[in-house]
PDB file of N, H, CA, C and O in Angstrom:
ATOM      1  N   UNK A   1      -6.066-109.579-198.886  1.00  0.00           N
ATOM      2  CA  UNK A   1      -5.195-109.126-199.954  1.00  0.00           C
ATOM      3  C   UNK A   1      -6.045-109.519-200.913  1.00  0.00           C
ATOM      4  O   UNK A   1      -6.412-108.531-201.549  1.00  0.00           O
ATOM      5  N   UNK A   2      -6.507-110.478-201.291  1.00  0.00           N
ATOM      6  H   UNK A   2      -6.209-111.281-200.774  1.00  0.00           H
ATOM      7  CA  UNK A   2      -7.592-110.852-202.293  1.00  0.00           C
ATOM      8  C   UNK A   2      -9.085-110.044-202.417  1.00  0.00           C
ATOM      9  O   UNK A   2      -9.711-110.086-203.475  1.00  0.00           O
ATOM     10  N   UNK A   3      -9.489-109.455-201.471  1.00  0.00           N
ATOM     11  H   UNK A   3      -8.980-109.421-200.611  1.00  0.00           H
ATOM     12  CA  UNK A   3     -10.906-108.529-201.653  1.00  0.00           C
ATOM     13  C   UNK A   3     -10.157-107.401-202.112  1.00  0.00           C
ATOM     14  O   UNK A   3     -10.730-106.695-202.941  1.00  0.00           O
ATOM     15  N   UNK A   4      -9.078-107.095-201.781  1.00  0.00           N
ATOM     16  H   UNK A   4      -8.612-107.669-201.107  1.00  0.00           H
ATOM     17  CA  UNK A   4      -8.751-105.999-202.166  1.00  0.00           C
ATOM     18  C   UNK A   4      -8.416-105.803-203.925  1.00  0.00           C
ATOM     19  O   UNK A   4      -8.504-104.753-204.561  1.00  0.00           O
ATOM     20  N   UNK A   5      -8.051-107.043-204.394  1.00  0.00           N
ATOM     21  H   UNK A   5      -7.979-107.896-203.878  1.00  0.00           H
ATOM     22  CA  UNK A   5      -8.050-106.786-205.965  1.00  0.00           C
ATOM     23  C   UNK A   5      -9.369-106.561-206.360  1.00  0.00           C
ATOM     24  O   UNK A   5      -9.843-105.789-207.193  1.00  0.00           O
ATOM     25  N   UNK A   6      -9.907-107.430-205.558  1.00  0.00           N
ATOM     26  H   UNK A   6      -9.522-108.057-204.881  1.00  0.00           H
ATOM     27  CA  UNK A   6     -11.332-107.543-206.568  1.00  0.00           C
ATOM     28  C   UNK A   6     -12.286-106.320-206.176  1.00  0.00           C
ATOM     29  O   UNK A   6     -13.297-106.222-206.872  1.00  0.00           O
ATOM     30  N   UNK A   7     -12.133-105.489-205.286  1.00  0.00           N
ATOM     31  H   UNK A   7     -11.312-105.569-204.720  1.00  0.00           H
ATOM     32  CA  UNK A   7     -12.624-104.475-205.210  1.00  0.00           C
ATOM     33  C   UNK A   7     -11.980-103.165-206.071  1.00  0.00           C
ATOM     34  O   UNK A   7     -12.601-102.119-206.263  1.00  0.00           O
ATOM     35  N   UNK A   8     -10.864-103.388-206.460  1.00  0.00           N
ATOM     36  H   UNK A   8     -10.360-104.238-206.304  1.00  0.00           H
ATOM     37  CA  UNK A   8     -10.352-102.645-207.882  1.00  0.00           C
ATOM     38  C   UNK A   8     -10.684-103.445-208.873  1.00  0.00           C
ATOM     39  O   UNK A   8     -10.001-103.299-209.886  1.00  0.00           O
ATOM     40  N   UNK A   9     -11.550-104.281-208.913  1.00  0.00           N
ATOM     41  H   UNK A   9     -12.106-104.399-208.090  1.00  0.00           H
ATOM     42  CA  UNK A   9     -12.362-105.025-210.437  1.00  0.00           C
ATOM     43  C   UNK A   9     -14.017-104.580-210.245  1.00  0.00           C
ATOM     44  O   UNK A   9     -14.633-103.792-210.962  1.00  0.00           O
ATOM     45  N   UNK A  10     -14.478-105.239-209.198  1.00  0.00           N
ATOM     46  H   UNK A  10     -13.978-105.879-208.615  1.00  0.00           H
ATOM     47  CA  UNK A  10     -15.875-104.598-209.054  1.00  0.00           C
ATOM     48  C   UNK A  10     -15.934-103.956-208.096  1.00  0.00           C
ATOM     49  O   UNK A  10     -14.991-104.078-207.314  1.00  0.00           O
ATOM     50  N   UNK A  11     -17.037-103.016-207.740  1.00  0.00           N
ATOM     51  H   UNK A  11     -17.803-102.917-208.375  1.00  0.00           H
ATOM     52  CA  UNK A  11     -17.493-102.358-206.775  1.00  0.00           C
ATOM     53  C   UNK A  11     -17.374-103.096-205.559  1.00  0.00           C
ATOM     54  O   UNK A  11     -17.437-104.321-205.661  1.00  0.00           O
ATOM     55  N   UNK A  12     -17.213-102.591-204.425  1.00  0.00           N
ATOM     56  H   UNK A  12     -17.162-101.596-204.342  1.00  0.00           H
ATOM     57  CA  UNK A  12     -17.528-102.884-202.493  1.00  0.00           C
ATOM     58  C   UNK A  12     -18.779-103.817-202.283  1.00  0.00           C
ATOM     59  O   UNK A  12     -18.768-104.857-201.626  1.00  0.00           O
ATOM     60  N   UNK A  13     -19.683-103.368-202.837  1.00  0.00           N
ATOM     61  H   UNK A  13     -19.692-102.522-203.371  1.00  0.00           H
ATOM     62  CA  UNK A  13     -20.966-104.096-202.465  1.00  0.00           C
ATOM     63  C   UNK A  13     -21.132-105.470-203.337  1.00  0.00           C
ATOM     64  O   UNK A  13     -21.824-106.358-202.836  1.00  0.00           O
ATOM     65  N   UNK A  14     -20.501-105.702-204.685  1.00  0.00           N
ATOM     66  H   UNK A  14     -19.940-104.981-205.092  1.00  0.00           H
ATOM     67  CA  UNK A  14     -20.302-107.019-204.918  1.00  0.00           C
ATOM     68  C   UNK A  14     -19.409-107.972-204.708  1.00  0.00           C
ATOM     69  O   UNK A  14     -19.531-109.185-204.879  1.00  0.00           O
ATOM     70  N   UNK A  15     -18.123-107.104-204.166  1.00  0.00           N
ATOM     71  H   UNK A  15     -18.024-106.118-204.026  1.00  0.00           H
ATOM     72  CA  UNK A  15     -17.282-107.955-202.993  1.00  0.00           C
ATOM     73  C   UNK A  15     -18.379-108.548-201.755  1.00  0.00           C
ATOM     74  O   UNK A  15     -18.167-109.667-201.290  1.00  0.00           O
ATOM     75  N   UNK A  16     -19.021-108.097-201.487  1.00  0.00           N
ATOM     76  H   UNK A  16     -19.193-107.188-201.865  1.00  0.00           H
ATOM     77  CA  UNK A  16     -19.667-108.087-199.932  1.00  0.00           C
ATOM     78  C   UNK A  16     -20.585-109.318-200.282  1.00  0.00           C
ATOM     79  O   UNK A  16     -20.633-110.335-199.590  1.00  0.00           O
ATOM     80  N   UNK A  17     -21.139-109.161-201.165  1.00  0.00           N
ATOM     81  H   UNK A  17     -21.100-108.335-201.728  1.00  0.00           H
ATOM     82  CA  UNK A  17     -22.046-110.189-201.690  1.00  0.00           C
ATOM     83  C   UNK A  17     -21.722-111.429-201.833  1.00  0.00           C
ATOM     84  O   UNK A  17     -22.352-112.400-201.415  1.00  0.00           O
ATOM     85  N   UNK A  18     -20.569-111.419-202.524  1.00  0.00           N
ATOM     86  H   UNK A  18     -20.057-110.630-202.864  1.00  0.00           H
ATOM     87  CA  UNK A  18     -19.842-112.653-203.193  1.00  0.00           C
ATOM     88  C   UNK A  18     -19.385-113.735-201.580  1.00  0.00           C
ATOM     89  O   UNK A  18     -19.610-114.928-201.375  1.00  0.00           O
ATOM     90  N   UNK A  19     -18.788-112.835-200.810  1.00  0.00           N
ATOM     91  H   UNK A  19     -18.606-111.866-200.976  1.00  0.00           H
ATOM     92  CA  UNK A  19     -18.160-113.099-199.496  1.00  0.00           C
ATOM     93  C   UNK A  19     -19.667-113.593-198.330  1.00  0.00           C
ATOM     94  O   UNK A  19     -19.752-114.696-197.789  1.00  0.00           O
ATOM     95  N   UNK A  20     -20.406-112.782-198.222  1.00  0.00           N
ATOM     96  H   UNK A  20     -20.337-111.886-198.661  1.00  0.00           H
ATOM     97  CA  UNK A  20     -21.471-113.152-197.320  1.00  0.00           C
ATOM     98  C   UNK A  20     -22.229-114.273-198.052  1.00  0.00           C
ATOM     99  O   UNK A  20     -22.721-115.056-197.240  1.00  0.00           O
ATOM    100  N   UNK A  21     -22.477-114.592-199.332  1.00  0.00           N
ATOM    101  H   UNK A  21     -22.078-113.955-199.992  1.00  0.00           H
ATOM    102  CA  UNK A  21     -23.010-115.746-199.871  1.00  0.00           C
ATOM    103  C   UNK A  21     -22.189-117.116-200.096  1.00  0.00           C
ATOM    104  O   UNK A  21     -22.702-118.231-200.003  1.00  0.00           O
ATOM    105  N   UNK A  22     -21.078-116.909-200.349  1.00  0.00           N
ATOM    106  H   UNK A  22     -20.661-116.003-200.424  1.00  0.00           H
ATOM    107  CA  UNK A  22     -20.329-118.203-200.201  1.00  0.00           C
ATOM    108  C   UNK A  22     -19.404-118.358-199.458  1.00  0.00           C
ATOM    109  O   UNK A  22     -19.077-119.523-199.230  1.00  0.00           O
ATOM    110  N   UNK A  23     -18.834-117.528-198.971  1.00  0.00           N
ATOM    111  H   UNK A  23     -19.100-116.582-199.157  1.00  0.00           H
ATOM    112  CA  UNK A  23     -17.446-117.910-197.879  1.00  0.00           C
ATOM    113  C   UNK A  23     -17.644-117.537-196.523  1.00  0.00           C
ATOM    114  O   UNK A  23     -16.775-118.010-195.790  1.00  0.00           O
ATOM    115  N   UNK A  24     -18.571-116.788-195.896  1.00  0.00           N
ATOM    116  H   UNK A  24     -19.278-116.404-196.492  1.00  0.00           H
ATOM    117  CA  UNK A  24     -18.877-116.012-194.739  1.00  0.00           C
ATOM    118  C   UNK A  24     -19.415-116.900-194.144  1.00  0.00           C
ATOM    119  O   UNK A  24     -20.438-117.413-194.598  1.00  0.00           O
ATOM    120  N   UNK A  25     -18.842-117.314-192.939  1.00  0.00           N
ATOM    121  H   UNK A  25     -18.012-116.897-192.569  1.00  0.00           H
ATOM    122  CA  UNK A  25     -19.286-118.540-192.121  1.00  0.00           C
ATOM    123  C   UNK A  25     -20.300-118.008-190.954  1.00  0.00           C
ATOM    124  O   UNK A  25     -20.977-118.764-190.258  1.00  0.00           O
ATOM    125  N   UNK A  26     -20.294-116.677-190.861  1.00  0.00           N
ATOM    126  H   UNK A  26     -19.744-116.063-191.427  1.00  0.00           H
ATOM    127  CA  UNK A  26     -21.551-115.946-190.372  1.00  0.00           C
ATOM    128  C   UNK A  26     -23.083-116.055-191.489  1.00  0.00           C
ATOM    129  O   UNK A  26     -24.257-116.008-191.122  1.00  0.00           O
ATOM    130  N   UNK A  27     -22.671-116.173-192.576  1.00  0.00           N
ATOM    131  H   UNK A  27     -21.718-116.211-192.875  1.00  0.00           H
ATOM    132  CA  UNK A  27     -23.917-116.278-193.553  1.00  0.00           C
ATOM    133  C   UNK A  27     -24.240-117.966-194.097  1.00  0.00           C
ATOM    134  O   UNK A  27     -23.944-118.893-193.343  1.00  0.00           O
ATOM    135  N   UNK A  28     -24.924-118.256-195.593  1.00  0.00           N
ATOM    136  H   UNK A  28     -25.164-117.503-196.205  1.00  0.00           H
ATOM    137  CA  UNK A  28     -25.135-119.449-195.640  1.00  0.00           C
ATOM    138  C   UNK A  28     -23.916-120.923-195.862  1.00  0.00           C
ATOM    139  O   UNK A  28     -23.993-122.146-195.749  1.00  0.00           O
ATOM    140  N   UNK A  29     -22.850-119.919-196.228  1.00  0.00           N
ATOM    141  H   UNK A  29     -22.788-118.925-196.320  1.00  0.00           H
ATOM    142  CA  UNK A  29     -21.426-120.421-196.554  1.00  0.00           C
ATOM    143  C   UNK A  29     -21.690-121.345-197.605  1.00  0.00           C
ATOM    144  O   UNK A  29     -20.969-122.342-197.546  1.00  0.00           O
ATOM    145  N   UNK A  30     -22.563-121.319-198.622  1.00  0.00           N
ATOM    146  H   UNK A  30     -23.148-120.510-198.670  1.00  0.00           H
ATOM    147  CA  UNK A  30     -22.859-122.121-199.988  1.00  0.00           C
ATOM    148  C   UNK A  30     -21.862-122.757-200.293  1.00  0.00           C
ATOM    149  O   UNK A  30     -21.808-123.986-200.239  1.00  0.00           O
ATOM    150  N   UNK A  31     -20.828-121.935-200.697  1.00  0.00           N
ATOM    151  H   UNK A  31     -20.871-120.937-200.741  1.00  0.00           H
ATOM    152  CA  UNK A  31     -19.472-123.010-201.220  1.00  0.00           C
ATOM    153  C   UNK A  31     -19.228-124.194-200.545  1.00  0.00           C
ATOM    154  O   UNK A  31     -19.178-125.260-201.160  1.00  0.00           O
ATOM    155  N   UNK A  32     -19.071-124.125-199.356  1.00  0.00           N
ATOM    156  H   UNK A  32     -19.111-123.259-198.857  1.00  0.00           H
ATOM    157  CA  UNK A  32     -18.628-124.902-198.470  1.00  0.00           C
ATOM    158  C   UNK A  32     -19.440-126.371-198.000  1.00  0.00           C
ATOM    159  O   UNK A  32     -18.963-127.486-197.791  1.00  0.00           O
ATOM    160  N   UNK A  33     -20.888-125.876-197.926  1.00  0.00           N
ATOM    161  H   UNK A  33     -21.277-124.970-198.095  1.00  0.00           H
ATOM    162  CA  UNK A  33     -21.711-126.684-197.803  1.00  0.00           C
ATOM    163  C   UNK A  33     -21.681-127.785-199.365  1.00  0.00           C
ATOM    164  O   UNK A  33     -21.737-129.014-199.329  1.00  0.00           O
ATOM    165  N   UNK A  34     -21.602-127.119-200.361  1.00  0.00           N
ATOM    166  H   UNK A  34     -21.556-126.121-200.391  1.00  0.00           H
ATOM    167  CA  UNK A  34     -21.673-127.819-201.642  1.00  0.00           C
ATOM    168  C   UNK A  34     -20.584-128.443-201.687  1.00  0.00           C
ATOM    169  O   UNK A  34     -20.536-129.657-201.885  1.00  0.00           O
ATOM    170  N   UNK A  35     -19.693-127.799-201.533  1.00  0.00           N
ATOM    171  H   UNK A  35     -19.733-126.813-201.372  1.00  0.00           H
ATOM    172  CA  UNK A  35     -17.949-128.497-201.857  1.00  0.00           C
ATOM    173  C   UNK A  35     -17.885-129.806-201.172  1.00  0.00           C
ATOM    174  O   UNK A  35     -17.519-130.868-201.676  1.00  0.00           O
ATOM    175  N   UNK A  36     -18.254-129.616-200.057  1.00  0.00           N
ATOM    176  H   UNK A  36     -18.551-128.753-199.648  1.00  0.00           H
ATOM    177  CA  UNK A  36     -17.855-130.930-199.220  1.00  0.00           C
ATOM    178  C   UNK A  36     -19.414-131.945-199.074  1.00  0.00           C
ATOM    179  O   UNK A  36     -19.297-133.041-198.527  1.00  0.00           O
ATOM    180  N   UNK A  37     -20.350-131.653-199.416  1.00  0.00           N
ATOM    181  H   UNK A  37     -20.446-130.763-199.861  1.00  0.00           H
ATOM    182  CA  UNK A  37     -21.668-132.736-200.084  1.00  0.00           C
ATOM    183  C   UNK A  37     -22.313-132.963-199.061  1.00  0.00           C
ATOM    184  O   UNK A  37     -22.749-134.083-198.795  1.00  0.00           O
ATOM    185  N   UNK A  38     -22.489-131.836-198.258  1.00  0.00           N
ATOM    186  H   UNK A  38     -22.134-130.926-198.474  1.00  0.00           H
ATOM    187  CA  UNK A  38     -23.232-131.721-196.755  1.00  0.00           C
ATOM    188  C   UNK A  38     -24.851-130.894-197.166  1.00  0.00           C
ATOM    189  O   UNK A  38     -25.646-130.552-196.291  1.00  0.00           O
ATOM    190  N   UNK A  39     -25.034-130.735-198.334  1.00  0.00           N
ATOM    191  H   UNK A  39     -24.389-131.013-199.046  1.00  0.00           H
ATOM    192  CA  UNK A  39     -25.982-130.108-198.748  1.00  0.00           C
ATOM    193  C   UNK A  39     -26.915-131.746-199.210  1.00  0.00           C
ATOM    194  O   UNK A  39     -26.525-132.686-199.903  1.00  0.00           O
ATOM    195  N   UNK A  40     -28.189-131.542-198.507  1.00  0.00           N
ATOM    196  H   UNK A  40     -28.506-130.779-197.944  1.00  0.00           H
ATOM    197  CA  UNK A  40     -29.099-132.800-199.220  1.00  0.00           C
ATOM    198  C   UNK A  40     -30.466-131.808-200.165  1.00  0.00           C
ATOM    199  O   UNK A  40     -30.658-130.596-200.261  1.00  0.00           O
ATOM    200  N   UNK A  41     -31.188-132.988-200.724  1.00  0.00           N
ATOM    201  H   UNK A  41     -31.032-133.973-200.646  1.00  0.00           H
ATOM    202  CA  UNK A  41     -31.860-132.566-201.403  1.00  0.00           C
ATOM    203  C   UNK A  41     -32.943-131.718-201.315  1.00  0.00           C
ATOM    204  O   UNK A  41     -33.364-131.047-202.257  1.00  0.00           O
ATOM    205  N   UNK A  42     -33.524-131.741-199.901  1.00  0.00           N
ATOM    206  H   UNK A  42     -33.181-132.286-199.136  1.00  0.00           H
ATOM    207  CA  UNK A  42     -34.235-130.826-199.189  1.00  0.00           C
ATOM    208  C   UNK A  42     -33.886-129.413-199.101  1.00  0.00           C
ATOM    209  O   UNK A  42     -34.757-128.543-199.116  1.00  0.00           O
ATOM    210  N   UNK A  43     -32.577-129.141-199.005  1.00  0.00           N
ATOM    211  H   UNK A  43     -31.870-129.848-198.993  1.00  0.00           H
ATOM    212  CA  UNK A  43     -31.891-127.615-199.232  1.00  0.00           C
ATOM    213  C   UNK A  43     -31.717-127.174-200.299  1.00  0.00           C
ATOM    214  O   UNK A  43     -31.048-126.178-200.574  1.00  0.00           O
ATOM    215  N   UNK A  44     -32.373-127.953-201.113  1.00  0.00           N
ATOM    216  H   UNK A  44     -32.917-128.762-200.889  1.00  0.00           H
ATOM    217  CA  UNK A  44     -31.663-127.015-202.433  1.00  0.00           C
ATOM    218  C   UNK A  44     -33.040-126.103-202.834  1.00  0.00           C
ATOM    219  O   UNK A  44     -33.139-125.660-203.979  1.00  0.00           O
ATOM    220  N   UNK A  45     -34.065-125.859-201.850  1.00  0.00           N
ATOM    221  H   UNK A  45     -33.984-126.219-200.921  1.00  0.00           H
ATOM    222  CA  UNK A  45     -34.987-125.031-202.596  1.00  0.00           C
ATOM    223  C   UNK A  45     -35.316-123.697-201.317  1.00  0.00           C
ATOM    224  O   UNK A  45     -36.441-123.409-200.909  1.00  0.00           O
ATOM    225  N   UNK A  46     -34.194-123.130-200.934  1.00  0.00           N
ATOM    226  H   UNK A  46     -33.280-123.364-201.266  1.00  0.00           H
ATOM    227  CA  UNK A  46     -34.380-122.253-200.096  1.00  0.00           C
ATOM    228  C   UNK A  46     -34.293-121.325-200.423  1.00  0.00           C
ATOM    229  O   UNK A  46     -34.255-121.217-201.649  1.00  0.00           O
ATOM    230  N   UNK A  47     -34.193-119.898-199.506  1.00  0.00           N
ATOM    231  H   UNK A  47     -34.223-119.985-198.511  1.00  0.00           H
ATOM    232  CA  UNK A  47     -34.349-118.660-200.327  1.00  0.00           C
ATOM    233  C   UNK A  47     -33.000-118.400-200.372  1.00  0.00           C
ATOM    234  O   UNK A  47     -32.892-117.440-201.135  1.00  0.00           O
ATOM    235  N   UNK A  48     -31.528-118.834-199.841  1.00  0.00           N
ATOM    236  H   UNK A  48     -31.615-119.614-199.221  1.00  0.00           H
ATOM    237  CA  UNK A  48     -30.333-118.943-200.386  1.00  0.00           C
ATOM    238  C   UNK A  48     -30.456-119.363-201.320  1.00  0.00           C
ATOM    239  O   UNK A  48     -30.069-118.514-202.123  1.00  0.00           O
ATOM    240  N   UNK A  49     -30.909-120.567-202.030  1.00  0.00           N
ATOM    241  H   UNK A  49     -31.224-121.256-201.378  1.00  0.00           H
ATOM    242  CA  UNK A  49     -30.421-120.773-203.448  1.00  0.00           C
ATOM    243  C   UNK A  49     -31.073-120.086-204.454  1.00  0.00           C
ATOM    244  O   UNK A  49     -30.423-119.927-205.488  1.00  0.00           O
ATOM    245  N   UNK A  50     -32.476-119.526-204.400  1.00  0.00           N
ATOM    246  H   UNK A  50     -33.003-119.655-203.560  1.00  0.00           H
ATOM    247  CA  UNK A  50     -33.182-119.035-205.202  1.00  0.00           C
ATOM    248  C   UNK A  50     -31.998-117.444-205.641  1.00  0.00           C
ATOM    249  O   UNK A  50     -31.533-117.141-206.740  1.00  0.00           O
ATOM    250  N   UNK A  51     -31.840-116.755-204.332  1.00  0.00           N
ATOM    251  H   UNK A  51     -32.217-117.001-203.440  1.00  0.00           H
ATOM    252  CA  UNK A  51     -30.874-116.157-204.477  1.00  0.00           C
ATOM    253  C   UNK A  51     -29.615-116.002-204.958  1.00  0.00           C
ATOM    254  O   UNK A  51     -29.120-114.912-205.246  1.00  0.00           O
ATOM    255  N   UNK A  52     -29.091-117.036-205.053  1.00  0.00           N
ATOM    256  H   UNK A  52     -29.493-117.921-204.819  1.00  0.00           H
ATOM    257  CA  UNK A  52     -27.841-117.653-205.505  1.00  0.00           C
ATOM    258  C   UNK A  52     -28.294-117.496-206.893  1.00  0.00           C
ATOM    259  O   UNK A  52     -27.675-116.652-207.541  1.00  0.00           O
ATOM    260  N   UNK A  53     -29.210-118.104-207.471  1.00  0.00           N
ATOM    261  H   UNK A  53     -29.713-118.790-206.945  1.00  0.00           H
ATOM    262  CA  UNK A  53     -29.927-118.508-208.981  1.00  0.00           C
ATOM    263  C   UNK A  53     -29.874-116.861-209.909  1.00  0.00           C
ATOM    264  O   UNK A  53     -29.379-116.561-210.996  1.00  0.00           O
ATOM    265  N   UNK A  54     -30.751-115.937-208.711  1.00  0.00           N
ATOM    266  H   UNK A  54     -31.153-116.180-207.828  1.00  0.00           H
ATOM    267  CA  UNK A  54     -30.708-114.396-209.267  1.00  0.00           C
ATOM    268  C   UNK A  54     -29.617-114.189-209.208  1.00  0.00           C
ATOM    269  O   UNK A  54     -29.332-113.550-210.221  1.00  0.00           O
ATOM    270  N   UNK A  55     -28.369-114.408-208.338  1.00  0.00           N
ATOM    271  H   UNK A  55     -28.600-114.927-207.515  1.00  0.00           H
ATOM    272  CA  UNK A  55     -27.203-113.632-208.464  1.00  0.00           C
ATOM    273  C   UNK A  55     -26.184-113.904-209.688  1.00  0.00           C
ATOM    274  O   UNK A  55     -25.351-113.172-210.224  1.00  0.00           O
ATOM    275  N   UNK A  56     -26.570-115.232-209.920  1.00  0.00           N
ATOM    276  H   UNK A  56     -27.246-115.827-209.484  1.00  0.00           H
ATOM    277  CA  UNK A  56     -25.751-115.635-211.191  1.00  0.00           C
ATOM    278  C   UNK A  56     -26.432-115.256-212.724  1.00  0.00           C
ATOM    279  O   UNK A  56     -25.849-115.206-213.807  1.00  0.00           O
ATOM    280  N   UNK A  57     -27.774-115.026-212.439  1.00  0.00           N
ATOM    281  H   UNK A  57     -28.248-115.066-211.559  1.00  0.00           H
ATOM    282  CA  UNK A  57     -28.479-114.688-213.784  1.00  0.00           C
ATOM    283  C   UNK A  57     -27.615-113.213-213.959  1.00  0.00           C
ATOM    284  O   UNK A  57     -26.707-112.875-214.719  1.00  0.00           O
ATOM    285  N   UNK A  58     -28.451-112.432-212.741  1.00  0.00           N
ATOM    286  H   UNK A  58     -29.188-112.707-212.124  1.00  0.00           H
ATOM    287  CA  UNK A  58     -27.919-110.803-213.134  1.00  0.00           C
ATOM    288  C   UNK A  58     -26.546-110.611-213.486  1.00  0.00           C
ATOM    289  O   UNK A  58     -26.109-109.563-213.963  1.00  0.00           O
ATOM    290  N   UNK A  59     -25.947-111.522-213.272  1.00  0.00           N
ATOM    291  H   UNK A  59     -26.301-112.373-212.884  1.00  0.00           H
ATOM    292  CA  UNK A  59     -24.078-111.051-213.530  1.00  0.00           C
ATOM    293  C   UNK A  59     -24.221-111.380-214.997  1.00  0.00           C
ATOM    294  O   UNK A  59     -23.902-110.698-215.971  1.00  0.00           O
ATOM    295  N   UNK A  60     -24.897-112.847-214.922  1.00  0.00           N
ATOM    296  H   UNK A  60     -25.156-113.400-214.131  1.00  0.00           H
ATOM    297  CA  UNK A  60     -24.185-112.986-215.968  1.00  0.00           C
ATOM    298  C   UNK A  60     -25.028-112.185-217.374  1.00  0.00           C
ATOM    299  O   UNK A  60     -24.430-112.084-218.445  1.00  0.00           O
ATOM    300  N   UNK A  61     -26.250-111.731-217.231  1.00  0.00           N
ATOM    301  H   UNK A  61     -26.737-111.814-216.361  1.00  0.00           H
ATOM    302  CA  UNK A  61     -26.706-110.746-218.209  1.00  0.00           C
ATOM    303  C   UNK A  61     -26.307-109.657-218.126  1.00  0.00           C
ATOM    304  O   UNK A  61     -26.231-108.929-219.116  1.00  0.00           O
ATOM    305  N   UNK A  62     -25.955-109.278-216.918  1.00  0.00           N
ATOM    306  H   UNK A  62     -26.017-109.870-216.114  1.00  0.00           H
ATOM    307  CA  UNK A  62     -25.200-107.638-217.128  1.00  0.00           C
ATOM    308  C   UNK A  62     -23.827-107.733-217.750  1.00  0.00           C
ATOM    309  O   UNK A  62     -23.232-106.720-218.118  1.00  0.00           O
ATOM    310  N   UNK A  63     -23.090-109.502-217.924  1.00  0.00           N
ATOM    311  H   UNK A  63     -23.574-110.326-217.626  1.00  0.00           H
ATOM    312  CA  UNK A  63     -22.052-109.532-218.699  1.00  0.00           C
ATOM    313  C   UNK A  63     -22.376-109.268-220.211  1.00  0.00           C
ATOM    314  O   UNK A  63     -21.474-108.771-220.885  1.00  0.00           O
ATOM    315  N   UNK A  64     -23.497-109.533-220.769  1.00  0.00           N
ATOM    316  H   UNK A  64     -24.230-109.937-220.222  1.00  0.00           H
ATOM    317  CA  UNK A  64     -23.439-109.924-221.854  1.00  0.00           C
ATOM    318  C   UNK A  64     -23.915-108.388-222.294  1.00  0.00           C
ATOM    319  O   UNK A  64     -23.733-108.158-223.489  1.00  0.00           O
ATOM    320  N   UNK A  65     -24.269-107.724-221.820  1.00  0.00           N
ATOM    321  H   UNK A  65     -24.417-107.910-220.849  1.00  0.00           H
ATOM    322  CA  UNK A  65     -24.702-106.435-222.323  1.00  0.00           C
ATOM    323  C   UNK A  65     -23.895-105.529-222.588  1.00  0.00           C
ATOM    324  O   UNK A  65     -24.380-104.643-223.292  1.00  0.00           O
ATOM    325  N   UNK A  66     -22.349-105.335-222.164  1.00  0.00           N
ATOM    326  H   UNK A  66     -21.955-106.054-221.592  1.00  0.00           H
ATOM    327  CA  UNK A  66     -21.242-105.057-222.026  1.00  0.00           C
ATOM    328  C   UNK A  66     -20.539-105.426-223.398  1.00  0.00           C
ATOM    329  O   UNK A  66     -19.332-105.234-223.544  1.00  0.00           O
TER     330      UNK A  66
END
């Protein structure tokens, strides 16, 4: 139900990206790892972390252009 509301606001690709990076158990599940303190210092330089940084930067800059 929540995904349907998000697809109404954002496009389907954006919603898929959010789920894949932050919530899906088959993916990196970054939200769960950070929230439960399972991420140690050596894990902060992975490709997933750089992708999340880029994802946030891209969406933040996109919001500024509107």
